[in-house]
Structures are given as structure tokens and as C-alpha cells.
C-alpha positions as CSV (number, residue, x, y, z in Angstrom):
1,G,13.6,14.3,11.3
2,E,13.2,10.2,10.1
3,A,13.2,9.2,7.3
4,S,11.4,6.5,6.0
5,A,13.1,3.7,4.5
6,M,10.6,1.3,3.1
7,P,10.0,1.0,-0.6
8,V,6.5,0.9,-2.1
9,V,4.6,-2.3,-2.1
10,T,2.7,-2.9,-5.3
11,L,0.5,-6.6,-5.1
12,H,-1.5,-8.1,-7.8
13,R,-4.0,-10.3,-7.6
14,I,-4.7,-11.9,-11.3
15,D,-7.9,-14.2,-12.2
16,R,-8.7,-14.6,-15.7
17,T,-11.3,-17.1,-15.3
18,R,-13.2,-14.4,-13.1
19,N,-11.6,-11.2,-15.3
20,M,-10.2,-9.9,-12.2
21,H,-6.9,-7.8,-12.8
22,R,-6.5,-5.4,-9.0
23,Y,-3.6,-3.8,-7.7
24,Y,-2.8,-2.8,-4.5
25,L,-0.2,-0.3,-3.7
26,L,1.7,1.1,-0.6
27,D,3.6,3.6,0.6
28,V,5.0,5.7,3.8
29,R,5.4,9.0,2.6
30,P,6.1,12.5,4.7
31,H,2.7,13.5,6.1
32,L,1.9,17.4,7.4
33,F,3.2,19.3,9.9
34,G,6.1,16.3,10.2
35,A,3.6,13.0,10.4
36,W,3.8,10.1,8.1
37,G,1.2,8.9,6.4
38,L,0.4,5.6,4.6
39,V,-0.3,5.5,1.3
40,R,-2.9,3.4,-0.1
41,E,-3.4,3.2,-3.8
42,W,-6.0,0.6,-5.3
43,G,-8.0,-0.6,-8.2
44,R,-8.0,-2.0,-12.1
45,I,-4.9,-2.3,-13.4
46,G,-4.2,0.4,-16.2
47,Q,-6.9,2.0,-14.7
48,P,-7.0,4.7,-12.6
49,G,-7.7,3.6,-8.6
50,R,-8.7,4.7,-5.6
51,L,-6.4,6.6,-2.8
52,R,-6.6,6.8,0.8
53,V,-3.8,8.3,3.0
54,D,-3.4,7.9,7.0
55,P,-1.7,10.2,8.8
56,Y,0.5,8.4,11.8
57,P,2.6,10.3,14.2
58,T,6.1,8.3,13.2
59,A,7.3,6.7,10.4
60,A,7.9,3.3,12.5
61,Q,4.3,3.3,12.7
62,A,3.0,3.9,9.5
63,E,5.1,0.9,8.3
64,E,4.0,-1.1,11.1
65,R,1.0,-0.1,9.8
66,M,1.6,-0.8,6.3
67,Q,3.3,-5.1,7.2
68,V,-0.1,-5.5,8.2
69,Q,-1.9,-4.3,5.3
70,Q,0.5,-6.0,3.6
71,E,0.2,-9.2,4.9
72,A,-3.4,-9.1,5.0
73,K,-3.7,-8.6,1.4
74,Q,-0.8,-11.2,1.0
75,G,-3.5,-13.4,2.6
76,R,-6.5,-13.2,0.7
77,G,-4.5,-13.8,-2.9
78,Y,-3.0,-10.6,-3.8
79,A,1.2,-11.4,-4.3
80,H,3.8,-9.2,-4.3
81,V,5.4,-7.8,-7.8
82,A,9.0,-7.5,-7.3
């Protein structure tokens, strides 16, 4: 099958004046029945967050959606963590 070449994307939004320390994680992983899952996890840094997995028929579609999500989050003040 196809392999996802996309690395995990970690985004942080930190604003100490507002006591905001958030993370947003994006990943593409094999899902059930040959599908691919766009995995999203978010919450406060250092604490368990919420997890959501949305299935897509192909890795390419999941990666495309991941890119859109990343750009949306970066437009809202999240910064990519290398």
C-alpha cells in the first residue's frame, strides 16, 4: 500500500499574558480497512488533550486535509514547533 511521508506536525500557541499554553498535533496514520486517518490532538501543554481521528480513502487526501488544518491554525496564532 501507500506510505504516508508526512511527519507529525506539532503547533504551539503560547501567550503568557493570557496564561495560554496550547498545543495542536497533526498526524496521518493508517486507519481501518485500508483507509488513512487524520489524527488531531489538542489541549493545554503538559496535560492530556482531546483526540479526533477522521478517516480518508487515501493518504494523499488525509495529508491534503492536514495541510489545510495546519495553515488554518497558523493563521490563528499557532507556531510550528521544529
